[in-house]
PyMOL CGO cylinders between C-alpha atoms (Angstrom):
from pymol import cmd
from pymol.cgo import CYLINDER

trace = [
    CYLINDER, -6.32, -15.02, -11.80, -7.84, -16.40, -8.66, 0.3, 1, 1, 1, 1, 1, 1,
    CYLINDER, -7.84, -16.40, -8.66, -9.54, -14.55, -5.81, 0.3, 1, 1, 1, 1, 1, 1,
    CYLINDER, -9.54, -14.55, -5.81, -7.97, -16.21, -2.77, 0.3, 1, 1, 1, 1, 1, 1,
    CYLINDER, -7.97, -16.21, -2.77, -9.96, -14.19, -0.23, 0.3, 1, 1, 1, 1, 1, 1,
    CYLINDER, -9.96, -14.19, -0.23, -13.08, -12.11, -0.82, 0.3, 1, 1, 1, 1, 1, 1,
    CYLINDER, -13.08, -12.11, -0.82, -13.16, -8.63, 0.70, 0.3, 1, 1, 1, 1, 1, 1,
    CYLINDER, -13.16, -8.63, 0.70, -14.69, -5.18, 0.29, 0.3, 1, 1, 1, 1, 1, 1,
    CYLINDER, -14.69, -5.18, 0.29, -12.27, -2.52, 1.64, 0.3, 1, 1, 1, 1, 1, 1,
    CYLINDER, -12.27, -2.52, 1.64, -9.00, -3.03, -0.26, 0.3, 1, 1, 1, 1, 1, 1,
    CYLINDER, -9.00, -3.03, -0.26, -7.63, -5.34, -2.96, 0.3, 1, 1, 1, 1, 1, 1,
    CYLINDER, -7.63, -5.34, -2.96, -4.20, -6.92, -2.48, 0.3, 1, 1, 1, 1, 1, 1,
    CYLINDER, -4.20, -6.92, -2.48, -2.66, -8.17, -5.73, 0.3, 1, 1, 1, 1, 1, 1,
    CYLINDER, -2.66, -8.17, -5.73, -0.02, -10.71, -4.75, 0.3, 1, 1, 1, 1, 1, 1,
    CYLINDER, -0.02, -10.71, -4.75, 2.24, -13.04, -6.70, 0.3, 1, 1, 1, 1, 1, 1,
    CYLINDER, 2.24, -13.04, -6.70, 4.08, -16.22, -5.76, 0.3, 1, 1, 1, 1, 1, 1,
    CYLINDER, 4.08, -16.22, -5.76, 5.06, -16.44, -2.06, 0.3, 1, 1, 1, 1, 1, 1,
    CYLINDER, 5.06, -16.44, -2.06, 3.51, -13.04, -1.42, 0.3, 1, 1, 1, 1, 1, 1,
    CYLINDER, 3.51, -13.04, -1.42, 0.05, -14.60, -1.81, 0.3, 1, 1, 1, 1, 1, 1,
    CYLINDER, 0.05, -14.60, -1.81, 0.60, -16.44, 1.48, 0.3, 1, 1, 1, 1, 1, 1,
    CYLINDER, 0.60, -16.44, 1.48, 2.00, -13.29, 3.08, 0.3, 1, 1, 1, 1, 1, 1,
    CYLINDER, 2.00, -13.29, 3.08, -1.01, -11.30, 1.83, 0.3, 1, 1, 1, 1, 1, 1,
    CYLINDER, -1.01, -11.30, 1.83, -3.43, -13.85, 3.28, 0.3, 1, 1, 1, 1, 1, 1,
    CYLINDER, -3.43, -13.85, 3.28, -1.67, -13.58, 6.65, 0.3, 1, 1, 1, 1, 1, 1,
    CYLINDER, -1.67, -13.58, 6.65, -1.76, -9.78, 6.51, 0.3, 1, 1, 1, 1, 1, 1,
    CYLINDER, -1.76, -9.78, 6.51, -5.47, -9.88, 5.57, 0.3, 1, 1, 1, 1, 1, 1,
    CYLINDER, -5.47, -9.88, 5.57, -6.16, -12.06, 8.59, 0.3, 1, 1, 1, 1, 1, 1,
    CYLINDER, -6.16, -12.06, 8.59, -4.17, -9.68, 10.80, 0.3, 1, 1, 1, 1, 1, 1,
    CYLINDER, -4.17, -9.68, 10.80, -6.07, -6.55, 9.73, 0.3, 1, 1, 1, 1, 1, 1,
    CYLINDER, -6.07, -6.55, 9.73, -9.42, -8.35, 9.83, 0.3, 1, 1, 1, 1, 1, 1,
    CYLINDER, -9.42, -8.35, 9.83, -9.23, -7.97, 13.62, 0.3, 1, 1, 1, 1, 1, 1,
    CYLINDER, -9.23, -7.97, 13.62, -9.35, -4.19, 12.99, 0.3, 1, 1, 1, 1, 1, 1,
    CYLINDER, -9.35, -4.19, 12.99, -12.50, -4.59, 10.90, 0.3, 1, 1, 1, 1, 1, 1,
    CYLINDER, -12.50, -4.59, 10.90, -10.74, -4.24, 7.53, 0.3, 1, 1, 1, 1, 1, 1,
    CYLINDER, -10.74, -4.24, 7.53, -12.04, -6.53, 4.79, 0.3, 1, 1, 1, 1, 1, 1,
    CYLINDER, -12.04, -6.53, 4.79, -9.24, -7.44, 2.34, 0.3, 1, 1, 1, 1, 1, 1,
    CYLINDER, -9.24, -7.44, 2.34, -9.67, -9.11, -1.03, 0.3, 1, 1, 1, 1, 1, 1,
    CYLINDER, -9.67, -9.11, -1.03, -6.56, -11.05, -2.07, 0.3, 1, 1, 1, 1, 1, 1,
    CYLINDER, -6.56, -11.05, -2.07, -6.11, -11.72, -5.78, 0.3, 1, 1, 1, 1, 1, 1,
    CYLINDER, -6.11, -11.72, -5.78, -3.41, -13.98, -7.20, 0.3, 1, 1, 1, 1, 1, 1,
    CYLINDER, -3.41, -13.98, -7.20, -2.83, -13.21, -10.91, 0.3, 1, 1, 1, 1, 1, 1,
    CYLINDER, -2.83, -13.21, -10.91, -1.30, -16.73, -11.23, 0.3, 1, 1, 1, 1, 1, 1,
    CYLINDER, -1.30, -16.73, -11.23, 0.17, -15.93, -14.66, 0.3, 1, 1, 1, 1, 1, 1,
    CYLINDER, 0.17, -15.93, -14.66, 1.55, -12.72, -16.08, 0.3, 1, 1, 1, 1, 1, 1,
    CYLINDER, 1.55, -12.72, -16.08, 1.33, -13.71, -19.74, 0.3, 1, 1, 1, 1, 1, 1,
    CYLINDER, 1.33, -13.71, -19.74, -1.51, -13.96, -20.32, 0.3, 1, 1, 1, 1, 1, 1,
    CYLINDER, -1.51, -13.96, -20.32, -2.62, -11.63, -17.54, 0.3, 1, 1, 1, 1, 1, 1,
    CYLINDER, -2.62, -11.63, -17.54, -6.24, -11.97, -16.42, 0.3, 1, 1, 1, 1, 1, 1,
    CYLINDER, -6.24, -11.97, -16.42, -6.93, -8.24, -16.37, 0.3, 1, 1, 1, 1, 1, 1,
    CYLINDER, -6.93, -8.24, -16.37, -10.75, -8.57, -16.06, 0.3, 1, 1, 1, 1, 1, 1,
    CYLINDER, -10.75, -8.57, -16.06, -10.50, -10.34, -12.68, 0.3, 1, 1, 1, 1, 1, 1,
    CYLINDER, -10.50, -10.34, -12.68, -7.95, -7.83, -11.38, 0.3, 1, 1, 1, 1, 1, 1,
    CYLINDER, -7.95, -7.83, -11.38, -9.93, -4.82, -12.62, 0.3, 1, 1, 1, 1, 1, 1,
    CYLINDER, -9.93, -4.82, -12.62, -13.21, -6.21, -11.28, 0.3, 1, 1, 1, 1, 1, 1,
    CYLINDER, -13.21, -6.21, -11.28, -11.72, -6.55, -7.79, 0.3, 1, 1, 1, 1, 1, 1,
    CYLINDER, -11.72, -6.55, -7.79, -10.19, -3.06, -7.84, 0.3, 1, 1, 1, 1, 1, 1,
    CYLINDER, -10.19, -3.06, -7.84, -13.46, -1.56, -9.13, 0.3, 1, 1, 1, 1, 1, 1,
    CYLINDER, -13.46, -1.56, -9.13, -15.22, -3.13, -6.15, 0.3, 1, 1, 1, 1, 1, 1,
    CYLINDER, -15.22, -3.13, -6.15, -12.79, -1.99, -3.42, 0.3, 1, 1, 1, 1, 1, 1,
    CYLINDER, -12.79, -1.99, -3.42, -11.38, 1.14, -5.13, 0.3, 1, 1, 1, 1, 1, 1,
    CYLINDER, -11.38, 1.14, -5.13, -8.11, 0.69, -3.23, 0.3, 1, 1, 1, 1, 1, 1,
    CYLINDER, -8.11, 0.69, -3.23, -5.14, -1.51, -4.13, 0.3, 1, 1, 1, 1, 1, 1,
    CYLINDER, -5.14, -1.51, -4.13, -1.95, -2.75, -2.51, 0.3, 1, 1, 1, 1, 1, 1,
    CYLINDER, -1.95, -2.75, -2.51, 0.46, -4.73, -4.66, 0.3, 1, 1, 1, 1, 1, 1,
    CYLINDER, 0.46, -4.73, -4.66, 2.67, -7.30, -2.93, 0.3, 1, 1, 1, 1, 1, 1,
    CYLINDER, 2.67, -7.30, -2.93, 5.69, -8.44, -4.92, 0.3, 1, 1, 1, 1, 1, 1,
    CYLINDER, 5.69, -8.44, -4.92, 9.02, -10.05, -4.03, 0.3, 1, 1, 1, 1, 1, 1,
    CYLINDER, 9.02, -10.05, -4.03, 10.74, -8.38, -6.99, 0.3, 1, 1, 1, 1, 1, 1,
    CYLINDER, 10.74, -8.38, -6.99, 12.50, -5.06, -6.63, 0.3, 1, 1, 1, 1, 1, 1,
    CYLINDER, 12.50, -5.06, -6.63, 10.14, -2.11, -6.59, 0.3, 1, 1, 1, 1, 1, 1,
    CYLINDER, 10.14, -2.11, -6.59, 11.36, -0.73, -9.93, 0.3, 1, 1, 1, 1, 1, 1,
    CYLINDER, 11.36, -0.73, -9.93, 10.88, -2.80, -13.09, 0.3, 1, 1, 1, 1, 1, 1,
    CYLINDER, 10.88, -2.80, -13.09, 9.25, -5.69, -11.23, 0.3, 1, 1, 1, 1, 1, 1,
    CYLINDER, 9.25, -5.69, -11.23, 5.96, -7.51, -11.59, 0.3, 1, 1, 1, 1, 1, 1,
    CYLINDER, 5.96, -7.51, -11.59, 4.36, -5.07, -9.16, 0.3, 1, 1, 1, 1, 1, 1,
    CYLINDER, 4.36, -5.07, -9.16, 5.25, -2.14, -11.40, 0.3, 1, 1, 1, 1, 1, 1,
    CYLINDER, 5.25, -2.14, -11.40, 3.43, -3.77, -14.31, 0.3, 1, 1, 1, 1, 1, 1,
    CYLINDER, 3.43, -3.77, -14.31, 0.39, -4.60, -12.18, 0.3, 1, 1, 1, 1, 1, 1,
    CYLINDER, 0.39, -4.60, -12.18, 0.34, -0.98, -10.95, 0.3, 1, 1, 1, 1, 1, 1,
    CYLINDER, 0.34, -0.98, -10.95, 0.44, 0.23, -14.57, 0.3, 1, 1, 1, 1, 1, 1,
    CYLINDER, 0.44, 0.23, -14.57, -2.48, -2.02, -15.54, 0.3, 1, 1, 1, 1, 1, 1,
    CYLINDER, -2.48, -2.02, -15.54, -4.56, -0.76, -12.61, 0.3, 1, 1, 1, 1, 1, 1,
    CYLINDER, -4.56, -0.76, -12.61, -3.64, 2.89, -13.19, 0.3, 1, 1, 1, 1, 1, 1,
    CYLINDER, -3.64, 2.89, -13.19, -4.40, 2.75, -16.92, 0.3, 1, 1, 1, 1, 1, 1,
    CYLINDER, -4.40, 2.75, -16.92, -7.70, 0.87, -16.48, 0.3, 1, 1, 1, 1, 1, 1,
    CYLINDER, -7.70, 0.87, -16.48, -9.31, 2.17, -13.30, 0.3, 1, 1, 1, 1, 1, 1,
    CYLINDER, -9.31, 2.17, -13.30, -6.91, 4.74, -11.86, 0.3, 1, 1, 1, 1, 1, 1,
    CYLINDER, -6.91, 4.74, -11.86, -9.64, 7.40, -12.00, 0.3, 1, 1, 1, 1, 1, 1,
    CYLINDER, -9.64, 7.40, -12.00, -11.83, 5.32, -9.65, 0.3, 1, 1, 1, 1, 1, 1,
    CYLINDER, -11.83, 5.32, -9.65, -9.28, 4.83, -6.88, 0.3, 1, 1, 1, 1, 1, 1,
    CYLINDER, -9.28, 4.83, -6.88, -9.97, 6.39, -3.47, 0.3, 1, 1, 1, 1, 1, 1,
    CYLINDER, -9.97, 6.39, -3.47, -6.25, 6.53, -2.67, 0.3, 1, 1, 1, 1, 1, 1,
    CYLINDER, -6.25, 6.53, -2.67, -2.91, 5.96, -4.33, 0.3, 1, 1, 1, 1, 1, 1,
    CYLINDER, -2.91, 5.96, -4.33, -1.71, 2.55, -5.43, 0.3, 1, 1, 1, 1, 1, 1,
    CYLINDER, -1.71, 2.55, -5.43, 0.59, 1.17, -2.73, 0.3, 1, 1, 1, 1, 1, 1,
    CYLINDER, 0.59, 1.17, -2.73, 3.37, -1.29, -3.56, 0.3, 1, 1, 1, 1, 1, 1,
    CYLINDER, 3.37, -1.29, -3.56, 5.10, -3.48, -1.01, 0.3, 1, 1, 1, 1, 1, 1,
    CYLINDER, 5.10, -3.48, -1.01, 8.20, -4.87, -2.68, 0.3, 1, 1, 1, 1, 1, 1,
    CYLINDER, 8.20, -4.87, -2.68, 11.88, -5.51, -2.18, 0.3, 1, 1, 1, 1, 1, 1,
    CYLINDER, 11.88, -5.51, -2.18, 13.80, -2.26, -1.73, 0.3, 1, 1, 1, 1, 1, 1,
    CYLINDER, 13.80, -2.26, -1.73, 15.74, -1.00, -4.74, 0.3, 1, 1, 1, 1, 1, 1,
    CYLINDER, 15.74, -1.00, -4.74, 19.13, -1.98, -3.38, 0.3, 1, 1, 1, 1, 1, 1,
    CYLINDER, 19.13, -1.98, -3.38, 21.40, -4.94, -4.07, 0.3, 1, 1, 1, 1, 1, 1,
    CYLINDER, 21.40, -4.94, -4.07, 20.24, -7.98, -2.10, 0.3, 1, 1, 1, 1, 1, 1,
    CYLINDER, 20.24, -7.98, -2.10, 22.70, -8.38, 0.79, 0.3, 1, 1, 1, 1, 1, 1,
    CYLINDER, 22.70, -8.38, 0.79, 24.44, -11.69, 1.54, 0.3, 1, 1, 1, 1, 1, 1,
    CYLINDER, 24.44, -11.69, 1.54, 23.45, -11.43, 5.20, 0.3, 1, 1, 1, 1, 1, 1,
    CYLINDER, 23.45, -11.43, 5.20, 20.07, -13.02, 6.04, 0.3, 1, 1, 1, 1, 1, 1,
    CYLINDER, 20.07, -13.02, 6.04, 19.55, -10.39, 8.77, 0.3, 1, 1, 1, 1, 1, 1,
    CYLINDER, 19.55, -10.39, 8.77, 20.04, -7.54, 6.29, 0.3, 1, 1, 1, 1, 1, 1,
    CYLINDER, 20.04, -7.54, 6.29, 18.01, -9.31, 3.61, 0.3, 1, 1, 1, 1, 1, 1,
    CYLINDER, 18.01, -9.31, 3.61, 14.99, -9.43, 5.95, 0.3, 1, 1, 1, 1, 1, 1,
    CYLINDER, 14.99, -9.43, 5.95, 15.23, -5.63, 6.27, 0.3, 1, 1, 1, 1, 1, 1,
    CYLINDER, 15.23, -5.63, 6.27, 14.73, -5.01, 2.55, 0.3, 1, 1, 1, 1, 1, 1,
    CYLINDER, 14.73, -5.01, 2.55, 12.17, -7.68, 1.66, 0.3, 1, 1, 1, 1, 1, 1,
    CYLINDER, 12.17, -7.68, 1.66, 8.38, -7.39, 1.87, 0.3, 1, 1, 1, 1, 1, 1,
    CYLINDER, 8.38, -7.39, 1.87, 6.83, -8.85, 5.03, 0.3, 1, 1, 1, 1, 1, 1,
    CYLINDER, 6.83, -8.85, 5.03, 3.41, -9.49, 6.54, 0.3, 1, 1, 1, 1, 1, 1,
    CYLINDER, 3.41, -9.49, 6.54, 3.95, -6.49, 8.81, 0.3, 1, 1, 1, 1, 1, 1,
    CYLINDER, 3.95, -6.49, 8.81, 4.78, -4.18, 5.89, 0.3, 1, 1, 1, 1, 1, 1,
    CYLINDER, 4.78, -4.18, 5.89, 1.72, -5.43, 4.00, 0.3, 1, 1, 1, 1, 1, 1,
    CYLINDER, 1.72, -5.43, 4.00, -0.57, -4.92, 7.01, 0.3, 1, 1, 1, 1, 1, 1,
    CYLINDER, -0.57, -4.92, 7.01, 0.84, -1.40, 7.44, 0.3, 1, 1, 1, 1, 1, 1,
    CYLINDER, 0.84, -1.40, 7.44, 0.19, -0.61, 3.75, 0.3, 1, 1, 1, 1, 1, 1,
    CYLINDER, 0.19, -0.61, 3.75, -3.40, -1.86, 4.08, 0.3, 1, 1, 1, 1, 1, 1,
    CYLINDER, -3.40, -1.86, 4.08, -3.92, 0.22, 7.24, 0.3, 1, 1, 1, 1, 1, 1,
    CYLINDER, -3.92, 0.22, 7.24, -2.41, 3.21, 5.44, 0.3, 1, 1, 1, 1, 1, 1,
    CYLINDER, -2.41, 3.21, 5.44, -4.94, 2.93, 2.62, 0.3, 1, 1, 1, 1, 1, 1,
    CYLINDER, -4.94, 2.93, 2.62, -7.91, 2.98, 4.95, 0.3, 1, 1, 1, 1, 1, 1,
    CYLINDER, -7.91, 2.98, 4.95, -6.35, 5.81, 6.94, 0.3, 1, 1, 1, 1, 1, 1,
    CYLINDER, -6.35, 5.81, 6.94, -5.95, 8.05, 3.90, 0.3, 1, 1, 1, 1, 1, 1,
    CYLINDER, -5.95, 8.05, 3.90, -9.47, 7.59, 2.63, 0.3, 1, 1, 1, 1, 1, 1,
    CYLINDER, -9.47, 7.59, 2.63, -11.12, 8.11, 6.03, 0.3, 1, 1, 1, 1, 1, 1,
    CYLINDER, -11.12, 8.11, 6.03, -8.97, 10.74, 7.77, 0.3, 1, 1, 1, 1, 1, 1,
    CYLINDER, -8.97, 10.74, 7.77, -8.30, 13.27, 5.03, 0.3, 1, 1, 1, 1, 1, 1,
    CYLINDER, -8.30, 13.27, 5.03, -10.12, 16.48, 5.99, 0.3, 1, 1, 1, 1, 1, 1,
    CYLINDER, -10.12, 16.48, 5.99, -13.22, 17.07, 3.79, 0.3, 1, 1, 1, 1, 1, 1,
    CYLINDER, -13.22, 17.07, 3.79, -11.75, 20.27, 2.34, 0.3, 1, 1, 1, 1, 1, 1,
    CYLINDER, -11.75, 20.27, 2.34, -8.73, 18.26, 1.14, 0.3, 1, 1, 1, 1, 1, 1,
    CYLINDER, -8.73, 18.26, 1.14, -10.70, 15.22, -0.01, 0.3, 1, 1, 1, 1, 1, 1,
    CYLINDER, -10.70, 15.22, -0.01, -13.29, 17.29, -1.92, 0.3, 1, 1, 1, 1, 1, 1,
    CYLINDER, -13.29, 17.29, -1.92, -10.91, 19.91, -3.34, 0.3, 1, 1, 1, 1, 1, 1,
    CYLINDER, -10.91, 19.91, -3.34, -9.48, 17.67, -6.01, 0.3, 1, 1, 1, 1, 1, 1,
    CYLINDER, -9.48, 17.67, -6.01, -6.01, 18.54, -4.71, 0.3, 1, 1, 1, 1, 1, 1,
    CYLINDER, -6.01, 18.54, -4.71, -3.90, 15.37, -4.43, 0.3, 1, 1, 1, 1, 1, 1,
    CYLINDER, -3.90, 15.37, -4.43, -3.39, 14.03, -0.94, 0.3, 1, 1, 1, 1, 1, 1,
    CYLINDER, -3.39, 14.03, -0.94, 0.04, 14.69, 0.54, 0.3, 1, 1, 1, 1, 1, 1,
    CYLINDER, 0.04, 14.69, 0.54, 2.81, 12.42, -0.71, 0.3, 1, 1, 1, 1, 1, 1,
    CYLINDER, 2.81, 12.42, -0.71, 3.42, 10.74, 2.62, 0.3, 1, 1, 1, 1, 1, 1,
    CYLINDER, 3.42, 10.74, 2.62, 4.85, 7.26, 2.55, 0.3, 1, 1, 1, 1, 1, 1,
    CYLINDER, 4.85, 7.26, 2.55, 7.36, 5.00, 4.26, 0.3, 1, 1, 1, 1, 1, 1,
    CYLINDER, 7.36, 5.00, 4.26, 10.88, 5.22, 2.91, 0.3, 1, 1, 1, 1, 1, 1,
    CYLINDER, 10.88, 5.22, 2.91, 12.93, 2.05, 2.39, 0.3, 1, 1, 1, 1, 1, 1,
    CYLINDER, 12.93, 2.05, 2.39, 13.82, 2.02, 6.07, 0.3, 1, 1, 1, 1, 1, 1,
    CYLINDER, 13.82, 2.02, 6.07, 10.21, 2.29, 7.24, 0.3, 1, 1, 1, 1, 1, 1,
    CYLINDER, 10.21, 2.29, 7.24, 10.40, 5.95, 8.32, 0.3, 1, 1, 1, 1, 1, 1,
    CYLINDER, 10.40, 5.95, 8.32, 7.51, 8.25, 7.41, 0.3, 1, 1, 1, 1, 1, 1,
    CYLINDER, 7.51, 8.25, 7.41, 8.42, 11.62, 5.97, 0.3, 1, 1, 1, 1, 1, 1,
    CYLINDER, 8.42, 11.62, 5.97, 5.71, 14.29, 6.27, 0.3, 1, 1, 1, 1, 1, 1,
    CYLINDER, 5.71, 14.29, 6.27, 5.73, 18.02, 5.85, 0.3, 1, 1, 1, 1, 1, 1,
    CYLINDER, 5.73, 18.02, 5.85, 3.60, 21.09, 5.27, 0.3, 1, 1, 1, 1, 1, 1,
    CYLINDER, 3.60, 21.09, 5.27, 5.31, 21.76, 1.93, 0.3, 1, 1, 1, 1, 1, 1,
    CYLINDER, 5.31, 21.76, 1.93, 3.48, 18.81, 0.37, 0.3, 1, 1, 1, 1, 1, 1,
    CYLINDER, 3.48, 18.81, 0.37, 0.46, 19.62, -1.82, 0.3, 1, 1, 1, 1, 1, 1,
    CYLINDER, 0.46, 19.62, -1.82, -2.92, 19.44, -0.12, 0.3, 1, 1, 1, 1, 1, 1,
    CYLINDER, -2.92, 19.44, -0.12, -1.59, 19.00, 3.42, 0.3, 1, 1, 1, 1, 1, 1,
    CYLINDER, -1.59, 19.00, 3.42, -3.06, 20.84, 6.40, 0.3, 1, 1, 1, 1, 1, 1,
    CYLINDER, -3.06, 20.84, 6.40, -1.73, 21.02, 9.93, 0.3, 1, 1, 1, 1, 1, 1,
    CYLINDER, -1.73, 21.02, 9.93, -4.36, 18.68, 11.39, 0.3, 1, 1, 1, 1, 1, 1,
    CYLINDER, -4.36, 18.68, 11.39, -3.87, 16.18, 8.59, 0.3, 1, 1, 1, 1, 1, 1,
    CYLINDER, -3.87, 16.18, 8.59, -0.11, 16.11, 9.15, 0.3, 1, 1, 1, 1, 1, 1,
    CYLINDER, -0.11, 16.11, 9.15, -0.70, 15.58, 12.88, 0.3, 1, 1, 1, 1, 1, 1,
    CYLINDER, -0.70, 15.58, 12.88, -3.12, 12.72, 12.11, 0.3, 1, 1, 1, 1, 1, 1,
    CYLINDER, -3.12, 12.72, 12.11, -0.59, 11.17, 9.73, 0.3, 1, 1, 1, 1, 1, 1,
    CYLINDER, -0.59, 11.17, 9.73, 2.09, 11.39, 12.40, 0.3, 1, 1, 1, 1, 1, 1,
    CYLINDER, 2.09, 11.39, 12.40, -0.21, 9.74, 14.95, 0.3, 1, 1, 1, 1, 1, 1,
    CYLINDER, -0.21, 9.74, 14.95, -1.13, 6.83, 12.66, 0.3, 1, 1, 1, 1, 1, 1,
    CYLINDER, -1.13, 6.83, 12.66, 2.55, 6.40, 11.78, 0.3, 1, 1, 1, 1, 1, 1,
    CYLINDER, 2.55, 6.40, 11.78, 3.42, 6.19, 15.47, 0.3, 1, 1, 1, 1, 1, 1,
    CYLINDER, 3.42, 6.19, 15.47, 0.65, 3.61, 15.99, 0.3, 1, 1, 1, 1, 1, 1,
    CYLINDER, 0.65, 3.61, 15.99, 2.15, 1.57, 13.15, 0.3, 1, 1, 1, 1, 1, 1,
    CYLINDER, 2.15, 1.57, 13.15, 5.53, 1.78, 14.87, 0.3, 1, 1, 1, 1, 1, 1,
    CYLINDER, 5.53, 1.78, 14.87, 7.20, 3.93, 12.19, 0.3, 1, 1, 1, 1, 1, 1,
    CYLINDER, 7.20, 3.93, 12.19, 9.51, 6.79, 13.15, 0.3, 1, 1, 1, 1, 1, 1,
    CYLINDER, 9.51, 6.79, 13.15, 8.19, 10.19, 12.06, 0.3, 1, 1, 1, 1, 1, 1,
    CYLINDER, 8.19, 10.19, 12.06, 10.46, 12.91, 10.70, 0.3, 1, 1, 1, 1, 1, 1,
    CYLINDER, 10.46, 12.91, 10.70, 8.85, 16.32, 10.16, 0.3, 1, 1, 1, 1, 1, 1,
    CYLINDER, 8.85, 16.32, 10.16, 8.92, 19.96, 11.20, 0.3, 1, 1, 1, 1, 1, 1,
    CYLINDER, 8.92, 19.96, 11.20, 7.55, 20.23, 14.71, 0.3, 1, 1, 1, 1, 1, 1,
    CYLINDER, 7.55, 20.23, 14.71, 7.00, 16.48, 15.08, 0.3, 1, 1, 1, 1, 1, 1,
    CYLINDER, 7.00, 16.48, 15.08, 9.45, 14.37, 17.01, 0.3, 1, 1, 1, 1, 1, 1,
    CYLINDER, 9.45, 14.37, 17.01, 10.03, 10.67, 16.28, 0.3, 1, 1, 1, 1, 1, 1,
]
cmd.load_cgo(trace, "trace")
C-alpha cells in the first residue's frame, strides 16, 4: 500500500481510478480545514493490512472509495478488514462510496448517476466529521449507536426519530448539514 496524501482527520482507502478522485476530494475538503489521508492499497492479494490499519488507527475514521458495486466489491472486503482489526477504535461508521447496486445502464448520463464521484466522496468525508463533532454529548457518551442516517442510492438523506440514539436537535442538525451538502431531506416534520 502507498500513502498518497498524509492527513489526520479521516482516512480514504481508494483503489484504481478512485485514488485520483479521492485526491481531488481531499483537496476540495482541505479548504474546509479537513485533513484527509489517502491510502492506495495497490494490490489486494497480498493486501498490505499494516499500512491500512496504521492509517485508520491514526485518523479513527474511514471512507472507502471503490468503483465496484457496493455489495461484494473490493470496498466490502476493505471494510471487513478495517472492522475486524480496528472497528472498536472508530469514531464513526465506515462509509463506502461505490457504484450503486443496480445494473450499469447503457446511457452515459444514467451511468454517471450511479457511479462514485468526487462530490460524493467529499460529501462522505464531510459526513464523517459532522457525525463525530455534532452528536450531542448524551448520545456520544451513552454508548448508544448513532442514528442510521445515510444517503440512499439517489443521494437523498433519510432521517427519523425512530432511529436508535436520535434526538430532536440531532435530527435537525443532520437535516441542516444534508441541506448544506445539497441532498434532499425526507423526514417527519422536515421538508426537502
